[in-house]
PDB file of N, CA, C and O in Angstrom:
ATOM      1  N   MET A   1      43.771 -28.478  16.023  1.00  0.00           N
ATOM      2  CA  MET A   1      45.159 -28.153  16.156  1.00  0.00           C
ATOM      3  C   MET A   1      45.944 -29.446  16.285  1.00  0.00           C
ATOM      4  O   MET A   1      45.571 -30.322  17.065  1.00  0.00           O
ATOM      5  N   GLN A   2      47.009 -29.574  15.542  1.00  0.00           N
ATOM      6  CA  GLN A   2      47.801 -30.788  15.569  1.00  0.00           C
ATOM      7  C   GLN A   2      48.799 -30.726  16.714  1.00  0.00           C
ATOM      8  O   GLN A   2      49.405 -29.685  16.968  1.00  0.00           O
ATOM      9  N   VAL A   3      48.963 -31.850  17.404  1.00  0.00           N
ATOM     10  CA  VAL A   3      49.920 -31.936  18.501  1.00  0.00           C
ATOM     11  C   VAL A   3      51.017 -32.901  18.105  1.00  0.00           C
ATOM     12  O   VAL A   3      50.746 -34.023  17.676  1.00  0.00           O
ATOM     13  N   ASN A   4      52.254 -32.461  18.249  1.00  0.00           N
ATOM     14  CA  ASN A   4      53.407 -33.303  17.944  1.00  0.00           C
ATOM     15  C   ASN A   4      54.056 -33.711  19.252  1.00  0.00           C
ATOM     16  O   ASN A   4      54.632 -32.872  19.943  1.00  0.00           O
ATOM     17  N   GLN A   5      53.972 -34.992  19.604  1.00  0.00           N
ATOM     18  CA  GLN A   5      54.549 -35.491  20.846  1.00  0.00           C
ATOM     19  C   GLN A   5      55.865 -36.184  20.530  1.00  0.00           C
ATOM     20  O   GLN A   5      55.884 -37.162  19.783  1.00  0.00           O
ATOM     21  N   PRO A   6      56.974 -35.686  21.093  1.00  0.00           N
ATOM     22  CA  PRO A   6      58.258 -36.356  20.880  1.00  0.00           C
ATOM     23  C   PRO A   6      58.229 -37.781  21.429  1.00  0.00           C
ATOM     24  O   PRO A   6      57.632 -38.030  22.476  1.00  0.00           O
ATOM     25  N   GLN A   7      58.866 -38.707  20.734  1.00  0.00           N
ATOM     26  CA  GLN A   7      58.892 -40.099  21.154  1.00  0.00           C
ATOM     27  C   GLN A   7      59.991 -40.336  22.179  1.00  0.00           C
ATOM     28  O   GLN A   7      61.115 -39.860  22.021  1.00  0.00           O
ATOM     29  N   GLY A   8      59.659 -41.074  23.229  1.00  0.00           N
ATOM     30  CA  GLY A   8      60.643 -41.543  24.190  1.00  0.00           C
ATOM     31  C   GLY A   8      61.279 -40.478  25.057  1.00  0.00           C
ATOM     32  O   GLY A   8      62.402 -40.674  25.522  1.00  0.00           O
ATOM     33  N   GLY A   9      60.620 -39.370  25.294  1.00  0.00           N
ATOM     34  CA  GLY A   9      61.215 -38.346  26.137  1.00  0.00           C
ATOM     35  C   GLY A   9      60.202 -37.757  27.093  1.00  0.00           C
ATOM     36  O   GLY A   9      59.023 -38.110  27.072  1.00  0.00           O
ATOM     37  N   ILE A  10      60.678 -36.860  27.927  1.00  0.00           N
ATOM     38  CA  ILE A  10      59.783 -36.202  28.872  1.00  0.00           C
ATOM     39  C   ILE A  10      59.461 -34.786  28.425  1.00  0.00           C
ATOM     40  O   ILE A  10      58.900 -33.996  29.184  1.00  0.00           O
ATOM     41  N   GLU A  11      59.823 -34.472  27.179  1.00  0.00           N
ATOM     42  CA  GLU A  11      59.594 -33.135  26.654  1.00  0.00           C
ATOM     43  C   GLU A  11      58.093 -32.903  26.467  1.00  0.00           C
ATOM     44  O   GLU A  11      57.330 -33.844  26.246  1.00  0.00           O
ATOM     45  N   GLU A  12      57.687 -31.651  26.558  1.00  0.00           N
ATOM     46  CA  GLU A  12      56.285 -31.306  26.389  1.00  0.00           C
ATOM     47  C   GLU A  12      55.884 -31.347  24.921  1.00  0.00           C
ATOM     48  O   GLU A  12      56.704 -31.137  24.027  1.00  0.00           O
ATOM     49  N   ALA A  13      54.598 -31.623  24.695  1.00  0.00           N
ATOM     50  CA  ALA A  13      54.070 -31.622  23.334  1.00  0.00           C
ATOM     51  C   ALA A  13      54.052 -30.190  22.807  1.00  0.00           C
ATOM     52  O   ALA A  13      53.884 -29.241  23.573  1.00  0.00           O
ATOM     53  N   THR A  14      54.225 -30.042  21.502  1.00  0.00           N
ATOM     54  CA  THR A  14      54.168 -28.725  20.880  1.00  0.00           C
ATOM     55  C   THR A  14      52.971 -28.663  19.950  1.00  0.00           C
ATOM     56  O   THR A  14      52.538 -29.686  19.421  1.00  0.00           O
ATOM     57  N   THR A  15      52.443 -27.488  19.752  1.00  0.00           N
ATOM     58  CA  THR A  15      51.305 -27.319  18.857  1.00  0.00           C
ATOM     59  C   THR A  15      51.733 -26.496  17.651  1.00  0.00           C
ATOM     60  O   THR A  15      52.697 -25.733  17.714  1.00  0.00           O
ATOM     61  N   THR A  16      51.006 -26.660  16.555  1.00  0.00           N
ATOM     62  CA  THR A  16      51.296 -25.902  15.350  1.00  0.00           C
ATOM     63  C   THR A  16      50.836 -24.467  15.572  1.00  0.00           C
ATOM     64  O   THR A  16      49.647 -24.235  15.789  1.00  0.00           O
ATOM     65  N   PRO A  17      51.748 -23.497  15.523  1.00  0.00           N
ATOM     66  CA  PRO A  17      51.328 -22.106  15.758  1.00  0.00           C
ATOM     67  C   PRO A  17      50.531 -21.568  14.571  1.00  0.00           C
ATOM     68  O   PRO A  17      50.811 -21.891  13.417  1.00  0.00           O
ATOM     69  N   LEU A  18      49.547 -20.754  14.876  1.00  0.00           N
ATOM     70  CA  LEU A  18      48.756 -20.093  13.846  1.00  0.00           C
ATOM     71  C   LEU A  18      49.179 -18.641  13.776  1.00  0.00           C
ATOM     72  O   LEU A  18      49.496 -18.032  14.797  1.00  0.00           O
ATOM     73  N   ALA A  19      49.184 -18.080  12.570  1.00  0.00           N
ATOM     74  CA  ALA A  19      49.623 -16.708  12.377  1.00  0.00           C
ATOM     75  C   ALA A  19      48.643 -15.975  11.471  1.00  0.00           C
ATOM     76  O   ALA A  19      47.816 -16.591  10.798  1.00  0.00           O
ATOM     77  N   ILE A  20      48.749 -14.665  11.466  1.00  0.00           N
ATOM     78  CA  ILE A  20      47.916 -13.844  10.593  1.00  0.00           C
ATOM     79  C   ILE A  20      48.191 -14.233   9.147  1.00  0.00           C
ATOM     80  O   ILE A  20      49.344 -14.370   8.738  1.00  0.00           O
ATOM     81  N   GLY A  21      47.124 -14.408   8.382  1.00  0.00           N
ATOM     82  CA  GLY A  21      47.235 -14.803   6.988  1.00  0.00           C
ATOM     83  C   GLY A  21      47.027 -16.289   6.755  1.00  0.00           C
ATOM     84  O   GLY A  21      46.869 -16.716   5.611  1.00  0.00           O
ATOM     85  N   ASP A  22      47.023 -17.091   7.823  1.00  0.00           N
ATOM     86  CA  ASP A  22      46.811 -18.532   7.691  1.00  0.00           C
ATOM     87  C   ASP A  22      45.350 -18.826   7.373  1.00  0.00           C
ATOM     88  O   ASP A  22      44.444 -18.175   7.893  1.00  0.00           O
ATOM     89  N   THR A  23      45.137 -19.813   6.514  1.00  0.00           N
ATOM     90  CA  THR A  23      43.790 -20.301   6.235  1.00  0.00           C
ATOM     91  C   THR A  23      43.492 -21.407   7.230  1.00  0.00           C
ATOM     92  O   THR A  23      44.284 -22.335   7.393  1.00  0.00           O
ATOM     93  N   VAL A  24      42.350 -21.308   7.895  1.00  0.00           N
ATOM     94  CA  VAL A  24      41.978 -22.260   8.933  1.00  0.00           C
ATOM     95  C   VAL A  24      40.540 -22.724   8.723  1.00  0.00           C
ATOM     96  O   VAL A  24      39.767 -22.083   8.013  1.00  0.00           O
ATOM     97  N   SER A  25      40.196 -23.840   9.348  1.00  0.00           N
ATOM     98  CA  SER A  25      38.810 -24.283   9.347  1.00  0.00           C
ATOM     99  C   SER A  25      38.310 -24.273  10.784  1.00  0.00           C
ATOM    100  O   SER A  25      39.085 -24.391  11.733  1.00  0.00           O
ATOM    101  N   TYR A  26      37.002 -24.129  10.918  1.00  0.00           N
ATOM    102  CA  TYR A  26      36.363 -24.111  12.226  1.00  0.00           C
ATOM    103  C   TYR A  26      34.956 -24.664  12.069  1.00  0.00           C
ATOM    104  O   TYR A  26      34.448 -24.765  10.953  1.00  0.00           O
ATOM    105  N   VAL A  27      34.330 -25.020  13.175  1.00  0.00           N
ATOM    106  CA  VAL A  27      32.983 -25.564  13.143  1.00  0.00           C
ATOM    107  C   VAL A  27      32.015 -24.493  13.629  1.00  0.00           C
ATOM    108  O   VAL A  27      32.170 -23.938  14.717  1.00  0.00           O
ATOM    109  N   ALA A  28      31.013 -24.215  12.798  1.00  0.00           N
ATOM    110  CA  ALA A  28      29.978 -23.236  13.147  1.00  0.00           C
ATOM    111  C   ALA A  28      28.695 -23.986  13.485  1.00  0.00           C
ATOM    112  O   ALA A  28      28.389 -25.014  12.880  1.00  0.00           O
ATOM    113  N   ILE A  29      27.948 -23.465  14.453  1.00  0.00           N
ATOM    114  CA  ILE A  29      26.671 -24.044  14.851  1.00  0.00           C
ATOM    115  C   ILE A  29      25.570 -23.078  14.453  1.00  0.00           C
ATOM    116  O   ILE A  29      25.643 -21.885  14.748  1.00  0.00           O
ATOM    117  N   SER A  30      24.549 -23.596  13.781  1.00  0.00           N
ATOM    118  CA  SER A  30      23.412 -22.754  13.416  1.00  0.00           C
ATOM    119  C   SER A  30      22.134 -23.471  13.784  1.00  0.00           C
ATOM    120  O   SER A  30      22.140 -24.667  14.074  1.00  0.00           O
ATOM    121  N   GLY A  31      21.048 -22.741  13.771  1.00  0.00           N
ATOM    122  CA  GLY A  31      19.748 -23.312  14.107  1.00  0.00           C
ATOM    123  C   GLY A  31      19.330 -22.912  15.500  1.00  0.00           C
ATOM    124  O   GLY A  31      19.838 -21.938  16.056  1.00  0.00           O
ATOM    125  N   GLY A  32      18.418 -23.651  16.055  1.00  0.00           N
ATOM    126  CA  GLY A  32      17.931 -23.371  17.394  1.00  0.00           C
ATOM    127  C   GLY A  32      16.669 -24.161  17.653  1.00  0.00           C
ATOM    128  O   GLY A  32      16.181 -24.879  16.780  1.00  0.00           O
ATOM    129  N   GLY A  33      16.147 -24.025  18.848  1.00  0.00           N
ATOM    130  CA  GLY A  33      14.937 -24.775  19.185  1.00  0.00           C
ATOM    131  C   GLY A  33      15.230 -26.259  19.251  1.00  0.00           C
ATOM    132  O   GLY A  33      15.996 -26.707  20.105  1.00  0.00           O
ATOM    133  N   ARG A  34      14.627 -27.023  18.358  1.00  0.00           N
ATOM    134  CA  ARG A  34      14.792 -28.472  18.359  1.00  0.00           C
ATOM    135  C   ARG A  34      15.805 -28.955  17.331  1.00  0.00           C
ATOM    136  O   ARG A  34      16.064 -30.156  17.249  1.00  0.00           O
ATOM    137  N   GLU A  35      16.383 -28.058  16.549  1.00  0.00           N
ATOM    138  CA  GLU A  35      17.293 -28.466  15.484  1.00  0.00           C
ATOM    139  C   GLU A  35      18.533 -27.580  15.453  1.00  0.00           C
ATOM    140  O   GLU A  35      18.439 -26.353  15.460  1.00  0.00           O
ATOM    141  N   TYR A  36      19.686 -28.222  15.421  1.00  0.00           N
ATOM    142  CA  TYR A  36      20.959 -27.521  15.301  1.00  0.00           C
ATOM    143  C   TYR A  36      21.743 -28.141  14.157  1.00  0.00           C
ATOM    144  O   TYR A  36      21.602 -29.330  13.870  1.00  0.00           O
ATOM    145  N   ARG A  37      22.572 -27.331  13.502  1.00  0.00           N
ATOM    146  CA  ARG A  37      23.421 -27.806  12.411  1.00  0.00           C
ATOM    147  C   ARG A  37      24.872 -27.477  12.733  1.00  0.00           C
ATOM    148  O   ARG A  37      25.189 -26.361  13.146  1.00  0.00           O
ATOM    149  N   LEU A  38      25.741 -28.447  12.542  1.00  0.00           N
ATOM    150  CA  LEU A  38      27.187 -28.236  12.669  1.00  0.00           C
ATOM    151  C   LEU A  38      27.739 -28.162  11.257  1.00  0.00           C
ATOM    152  O   LEU A  38      27.529 -29.069  10.452  1.00  0.00           O
ATOM    153  N   ILE A  39      28.443 -27.081  10.958  1.00  0.00           N
ATOM    154  CA  ILE A  39      28.939 -26.849   9.612  1.00  0.00           C
ATOM    155  C   ILE A  39      30.425 -26.514   9.675  1.00  0.00           C
ATOM    156  O   ILE A  39      30.840 -25.657  10.455  1.00  0.00           O
ATOM    157  N   ALA A  40      31.222 -27.192   8.854  1.00  0.00           N
ATOM    158  CA  ALA A  40      32.651 -26.870   8.762  1.00  0.00           C
ATOM    159  C   ALA A  40      32.807 -25.661   7.850  1.00  0.00           C
ATOM    160  O   ALA A  40      32.315 -25.662   6.721  1.00  0.00           O
ATOM    161  N   ARG A  41      33.485 -24.643   8.331  1.00  0.00           N
ATOM    162  CA  ARG A  41      33.710 -23.405   7.574  1.00  0.00           C
ATOM    163  C   ARG A  41      35.199 -23.140   7.447  1.00  0.00           C
ATOM    164  O   ARG A  41      36.010 -23.679   8.200  1.00  0.00           O
ATOM    165  N   ILE A  42      35.543 -22.297   6.480  1.00  0.00           N
ATOM    166  CA  ILE A  42      36.940 -21.913   6.258  1.00  0.00           C
ATOM    167  C   ILE A  42      37.051 -20.397   6.342  1.00  0.00           C
ATOM    168  O   ILE A  42      36.163 -19.677   5.887  1.00  0.00           O
ATOM    169  N   GLY A  43      38.145 -19.917   6.926  1.00  0.00           N
ATOM    170  CA  GLY A  43      38.398 -18.491   7.021  1.00  0.00           C
ATOM    171  C   GLY A  43      39.887 -18.214   7.023  1.00  0.00           C
ATOM    172  O   GLY A  43      40.707 -19.129   7.097  1.00  0.00           O
ATOM    173  N   VAL A  44      40.221 -16.944   6.941  1.00  0.00           N
ATOM    174  CA  VAL A  44      41.617 -16.508   6.965  1.00  0.00           C
ATOM    175  C   VAL A  44      41.806 -15.632   8.198  1.00  0.00           C
ATOM    176  O   VAL A  44      41.011 -14.726   8.446  1.00  0.00           O
ATOM    177  N   ILE A  45      42.850 -15.899   8.966  1.00  0.00           N
ATOM    178  CA  ILE A  45      43.123 -15.119  10.173  1.00  0.00           C
ATOM    179  C   ILE A  45      43.569 -13.717   9.778  1.00  0.00           C
ATOM    180  O   ILE A  45      44.535 -13.551   9.033  1.00  0.00           O
ATOM    181  N   ILE A  46      42.854 -12.699  10.285  1.00  0.00           N
ATOM    182  CA  ILE A  46      43.225 -11.312  10.000  1.00  0.00           C
ATOM    183  C   ILE A  46      43.708 -10.583  11.245  1.00  0.00           C
ATOM    184  O   ILE A  46      44.180  -9.449  11.160  1.00  0.00           O
ATOM    185  N   GLY A  47      43.591 -11.231  12.405  1.00  0.00           N
ATOM    186  CA  GLY A  47      44.077 -10.637  13.642  1.00  0.00           C
ATOM    187  C   GLY A  47      44.070 -11.643  14.767  1.00  0.00           C
ATOM    188  O   GLY A  47      43.238 -12.550  14.791  1.00  0.00           O
ATOM    189  N   ILE A  48      44.999 -11.488  15.707  1.00  0.00           N
ATOM    190  CA  ILE A  48      45.061 -12.359  16.883  1.00  0.00           C
ATOM    191  C   ILE A  48      45.229 -11.468  18.099  1.00  0.00           C
ATOM    192  O   ILE A  48      46.117 -10.617  18.142  1.00  0.00           O
ATOM    193  N   ASP A  49      44.361 -11.672  19.093  1.00  0.00           N
ATOM    194  CA  ASP A  49      44.418 -10.931  20.346  1.00  0.00           C
ATOM    195  C   ASP A  49      44.331 -11.936  21.481  1.00  0.00           C
ATOM    196  O   ASP A  49      43.263 -12.483  21.754  1.00  0.00           O
ATOM    197  N   SER A  50      45.449 -12.177  22.137  1.00  0.00           N
ATOM    198  CA  SER A  50      45.532 -13.160  23.210  1.00  0.00           C
ATOM    199  C   SER A  50      45.205 -14.537  22.652  1.00  0.00           C
ATOM    200  O   SER A  50      45.951 -15.043  21.814  1.00  0.00           O
ATOM    201  N   ASN A  51      44.114 -15.162  23.088  1.00  0.00           N
ATOM    202  CA  ASN A  51      43.740 -16.495  22.622  1.00  0.00           C
ATOM    203  C   ASN A  51      42.547 -16.468  21.683  1.00  0.00           C
ATOM    204  O   ASN A  51      41.884 -17.490  21.502  1.00  0.00           O
ATOM    205  N   VAL A  52      42.260 -15.318  21.081  1.00  0.00           N
ATOM    206  CA  VAL A  52      41.120 -15.169  20.181  1.00  0.00           C
ATOM    207  C   VAL A  52      41.612 -14.657  18.828  1.00  0.00           C
ATOM    208  O   VAL A  52      42.389 -13.705  18.750  1.00  0.00           O
ATOM    209  N   ALA A  53      41.142 -15.309  17.770  1.00  0.00           N
ATOM    210  CA  ALA A  53      41.502 -14.899  16.412  1.00  0.00           C
ATOM    211  C   ALA A  53      40.307 -14.243  15.739  1.00  0.00           C
ATOM    212  O   ALA A  53      39.168 -14.675  15.915  1.00  0.00           O
ATOM    213  N   THR A  54      40.571 -13.205  14.974  1.00  0.00           N
ATOM    214  CA  THR A  54      39.551 -12.595  14.127  1.00  0.00           C
ATOM    215  C   THR A  54      39.756 -13.161  12.741  1.00  0.00           C
ATOM    216  O   THR A  54      40.859 -13.119  12.196  1.00  0.00           O
ATOM    217  N   LEU A  55      38.676 -13.697  12.168  1.00  0.00           N
ATOM    218  CA  LEU A  55      38.751 -14.354  10.871  1.00  0.00           C
ATOM    219  C   LEU A  55      37.941 -13.596   9.841  1.00  0.00           C
ATOM    220  O   LEU A  55      36.925 -12.980  10.164  1.00  0.00           O
ATOM    221  N   ARG A  56      38.396 -13.643   8.594  1.00  0.00           N
ATOM    222  CA  ARG A  56      37.612 -13.176   7.454  1.00  0.00           C
ATOM    223  C   ARG A  56      36.976 -14.429   6.875  1.00  0.00           C
ATOM    224  O   ARG A  56      37.662 -15.266   6.287  1.00  0.00           O
ATOM    225  N   ALA A  57      35.656 -14.559   7.044  1.00  0.00           N
ATOM    226  CA  ALA A  57      34.933 -15.736   6.565  1.00  0.00           C
ATOM    227  C   ALA A  57      34.788 -15.682   5.046  1.00  0.00           C
ATOM    228  O   ALA A  57      35.062 -14.656   4.424  1.00  0.00           O
ATOM    229  N   ALA A  58      34.360 -16.788   4.464  1.00  0.00           N
ATOM    230  CA  ALA A  58      34.208 -16.877   3.010  1.00  0.00           C
ATOM    231  C   ALA A  58      33.186 -15.881   2.473  1.00  0.00           C
ATOM    232  O   ALA A  58      33.280 -15.454   1.322  1.00  0.00           O
ATOM    233  N   ASN A  59      32.205 -15.506   3.305  1.00  0.00           N
ATOM    234  CA  ASN A  59      31.194 -14.546   2.858  1.00  0.00           C
ATOM    235  C   ASN A  59      31.642 -13.097   3.045  1.00  0.00           C
ATOM    236  O   ASN A  59      30.873 -12.176   2.769  1.00  0.00           O
ATOM    237  N   GLY A  60      32.879 -12.881   3.513  1.00  0.00           N
ATOM    238  CA  GLY A  60      33.427 -11.546   3.663  1.00  0.00           C
ATOM    239  C   GLY A  60      33.252 -10.930   5.035  1.00  0.00           C
ATOM    240  O   GLY A  60      33.816  -9.871   5.311  1.00  0.00           O
ATOM    241  N   ARG A  61      32.494 -11.561   5.889  1.00  0.00           N
ATOM    242  CA  ARG A  61      32.279 -11.032   7.241  1.00  0.00           C
ATOM    243  C   ARG A  61      33.442 -11.374   8.159  1.00  0.00           C
ATOM    244  O   ARG A  61      34.168 -12.342   7.935  1.00  0.00           O
ATOM    245  N   SER A  62      33.603 -10.563   9.193  1.00  0.00           N
ATOM    246  CA  SER A  62      34.613 -10.826  10.216  1.00  0.00           C
ATOM    247  C   SER A  62      33.941 -11.505  11.398  1.00  0.00           C
ATOM    248  O   SER A  62      32.889 -11.069  11.865  1.00  0.00           O
ATOM    249  N   ILE A  63      34.560 -12.578  11.877  1.00  0.00           N
ATOM    250  CA  ILE A  63      34.059 -13.277  13.059  1.00  0.00           C
ATOM    251  C   ILE A  63      35.232 -13.546  13.985  1.00  0.00           C
ATOM    252  O   ILE A  63      36.389 -13.459  13.575  1.00  0.00           O
ATOM    253  N   THR A  64      34.931 -13.871  15.231  1.00  0.00           N
ATOM    254  CA  THR A  64      35.981 -14.217  16.186  1.00  0.00           C
ATOM    255  C   THR A  64      35.788 -15.659  16.625  1.00  0.00           C
ATOM    256  O   THR A  64      34.664 -16.136  16.777  1.00  0.00           O
ATOM    257  N   GLN A  65      36.903 -16.336  16.824  1.00  0.00           N
ATOM    258  CA  GLN A  65      36.909 -17.728  17.275  1.00  0.00           C
ATOM    259  C   GLN A  65      38.104 -17.912  18.210  1.00  0.00           C
ATOM    260  O   GLN A  65      39.157 -17.311  17.993  1.00  0.00           O
ATOM    261  N   PRO A  66      37.950 -18.745  19.255  1.00  0.00           N
ATOM    262  CA  PRO A  66      39.105 -19.068  20.094  1.00  0.00           C
ATOM    263  C   PRO A  66      40.153 -19.821  19.270  1.00  0.00           C
ATOM    264  O   PRO A  66      39.808 -20.640  18.418  1.00  0.00           O
ATOM    265  N   LEU A  67      41.422 -19.542  19.527  1.00  0.00           N
ATOM    266  CA  LEU A  67      42.498 -20.195  18.773  1.00  0.00           C
ATOM    267  C   LEU A  67      42.459 -21.715  18.898  1.00  0.00           C
ATOM    268  O   LEU A  67      42.800 -22.422  17.950  1.00  0.00           O
ATOM    269  N   ASP A  68      42.046 -22.225  20.060  1.00  0.00           N
ATOM    270  CA  ASP A  68      42.039 -23.676  20.236  1.00  0.00           C
ATOM    271  C   ASP A  68      40.902 -24.361  19.488  1.00  0.00           C
ATOM    272  O   ASP A  68      40.846 -25.591  19.462  1.00  0.00           O
ATOM    273  N   LYS A  69      39.993 -23.601  18.879  1.00  0.00           N
ATOM    274  CA  LYS A  69      38.910 -24.171  18.075  1.00  0.00           C
ATOM    275  C   LYS A  69      39.226 -24.134  16.583  1.00  0.00           C
ATOM    276  O   LYS A  69      38.400 -24.549  15.771  1.00  0.00           O
ATOM    277  N   LEU A  70      40.401 -23.648  16.211  1.00  0.00           N
ATOM    278  CA  LEU A  70      40.789 -23.534  14.807  1.00  0.00           C
ATOM    279  C   LEU A  70      41.723 -24.665  14.416  1.00  0.00           C
ATOM    280  O   LEU A  70      42.533 -25.128  15.220  1.00  0.00           O
ATOM    281  N   THR A  71      41.600 -25.106  13.164  1.00  0.00           N
ATOM    282  CA  THR A  71      42.449 -26.153  12.621  1.00  0.00           C
ATOM    283  C   THR A  71      43.109 -25.630  11.350  1.00  0.00           C
ATOM    284  O   THR A  71      42.417 -25.098  10.482  1.00  0.00           O
ATOM    285  N   PRO A  72      44.429 -25.766  11.215  1.00  0.00           N
ATOM    286  CA  PRO A  72      45.078 -25.324   9.977  1.00  0.00           C
ATOM    287  C   PRO A  72      44.465 -26.014   8.762  1.00  0.00           C
ATOM    288  O   PRO A  72      44.074 -27.179   8.831  1.00  0.00           O
ATOM    289  N   ASP A  73      44.386 -25.291   7.656  1.00  0.00           N
ATOM    290  CA  ASP A  73      43.813 -25.821   6.426  1.00  0.00           C
ATOM    291  C   ASP A  73      44.587 -27.066   5.993  1.00  0.00           C
ATOM    292  O   ASP A  73      45.817 -27.085   6.037  1.00  0.00           O
ATOM    293  N   GLY A  74      43.872 -28.090   5.579  1.00  0.00           N
ATOM    294  CA  GLY A  74      44.483 -29.329   5.143  1.00  0.00           C
ATOM    295  C   GLY A  74      44.540 -30.397   6.211  1.00  0.00           C
ATOM    296  O   GLY A  74      44.873 -31.546   5.919  1.00  0.00           O
ATOM    297  N   GLN A  75      44.218 -30.039   7.459  1.00  0.00           N
ATOM    298  CA  GLN A  75      44.179 -31.010   8.544  1.00  0.00           C
ATOM    299  C   GLN A  75      42.724 -31.260   8.923  1.00  0.00           C
ATOM    300  O   GLN A  75      41.878 -30.385   8.737  1.00  0.00           O
ATOM    301  N   PRO A  76      42.421 -32.453   9.456  1.00  0.00           N
ATOM    302  CA  PRO A  76      41.040 -32.753   9.838  1.00  0.00           C
ATOM    303  C   PRO A  76      40.548 -31.797  10.925  1.00  0.00           C
ATOM    304  O   PRO A  76      41.206 -31.620  11.950  1.00  0.00           O
ATOM    305  N   ASN A  77      39.377 -31.179  10.689  1.00  0.00           N
ATOM    306  CA  ASN A  77      38.823 -30.277  11.693  1.00  0.00           C
ATOM    307  C   ASN A  77      38.039 -31.067  12.737  1.00  0.00           C
ATOM    308  O   ASN A  77      37.951 -32.292  12.645  1.00  0.00           O
ATOM    309  N   ALA A  78      37.478 -30.392  13.714  1.00  0.00           N
ATOM    310  CA  ALA A  78      36.781 -31.049  14.814  1.00  0.00           C
ATOM    311  C   ALA A  78      35.593 -31.872  14.335  1.00  0.00           C
ATOM    312  O   ALA A  78      35.330 -32.944  14.879  1.00  0.00           O
ATOM    313  N   LEU A  79      34.882 -31.398  13.341  1.00  0.00           N
ATOM    314  CA  LEU A  79      33.721 -32.120  12.818  1.00  0.00           C
ATOM    315  C   LEU A  79      34.155 -33.420  12.141  1.00  0.00           C
ATOM    316  O   LEU A  79      33.520 -34.457  12.328  1.00  0.00           O
ATOM    317  N   THR A  80      35.212 -33.371  11.372  1.00  0.00           N
ATOM    318  CA  THR A  80      35.740 -34.571  10.718  1.00  0.00           C
ATOM    319  C   THR A  80      36.234 -35.565  11.753  1.00  0.00           C
ATOM    320  O   THR A  80      35.950 -36.758  11.648  1.00  0.00           O
ATOM    321  N   ARG A  81      36.972 -35.090  12.754  1.00  0.00           N
ATOM    322  CA  ARG A  81      37.478 -35.980  13.794  1.00  0.00           C
ATOM    323  C   ARG A  81      36.347 -36.631  14.572  1.00  0.00           C
ATOM    324  O   ARG A  81      36.480 -37.773  15.014  1.00  0.00           O
ATOM    325  N   MET A  82      35.236 -35.923  14.749  1.00  0.00           N
ATOM    326  CA  MET A  82      34.087 -36.477  15.466  1.00  0.00           C
ATOM    327  C   MET A  82      33.523 -37.678  14.698  1.00  0.00           C
ATOM    328  O   MET A  82      33.150 -38.682  15.304  1.00  0.00           O
ATOM    329  N   PHE A  83      33.459 -37.576  13.369  1.00  0.00           N
ATOM    330  CA  PHE A  83      32.888 -38.658  12.579  1.00  0.00           C
ATOM    331  C   PHE A  83      33.830 -39.837  12.381  1.00  0.00           C
ATOM    332  O   PHE A  83      33.382 -40.984  12.367  1.00  0.00           O
ATOM    333  N   ILE A  84      35.124 -39.578  12.228  1.00  0.00           N
ATOM    334  CA  ILE A  84      36.060 -40.677  11.979  1.00  0.00           C
ATOM    335  C   ILE A  84      36.761 -41.143  13.248  1.00  0.00           C
ATOM    336  O   ILE A  84      37.484 -42.139  13.234  1.00  0.00           O
ATOM    337  N   GLY A  85      36.548 -40.425  14.336  1.00  0.00           N
ATOM    338  CA  GLY A  85      37.112 -40.854  15.611  1.00  0.00           C
ATOM    339  C   GLY A  85      38.589 -40.620  15.754  1.00  0.00           C
ATOM    340  O   GLY A  85      39.336 -41.550  16.059  1.00  0.00           O
ATOM    341  N   GLY A  86      39.030 -39.394  15.540  1.00  0.00           N
ATOM    342  CA  GLY A  86      40.452 -39.081  15.648  1.00  0.00           C
ATOM    343  C   GLY A  86      40.669 -38.139  16.685  1.00  0.00           C
ATOM    344  O   GLY A  86      41.808 -37.746  16.934  1.00  0.00           O
TER     345      GLY A  86
END
């Protein structure tokens, strides 16, 4: 989620709101035991309930993800930021 901090003021930072129909990316974890995989995935928001979004994944399944773990499409997701240090 992108944060826009106003320059030179005491105003609070604002976040980019997500809405139904938005394409977002998220990081999925798979595997187990001694091996885990982090995979960047893309989905479309089909519902929002409090701080949880229901997404339609690329494979057609519905999954739920916390809103704070979603990144709007076109912005660096958590996995990308981890590698480039953002």
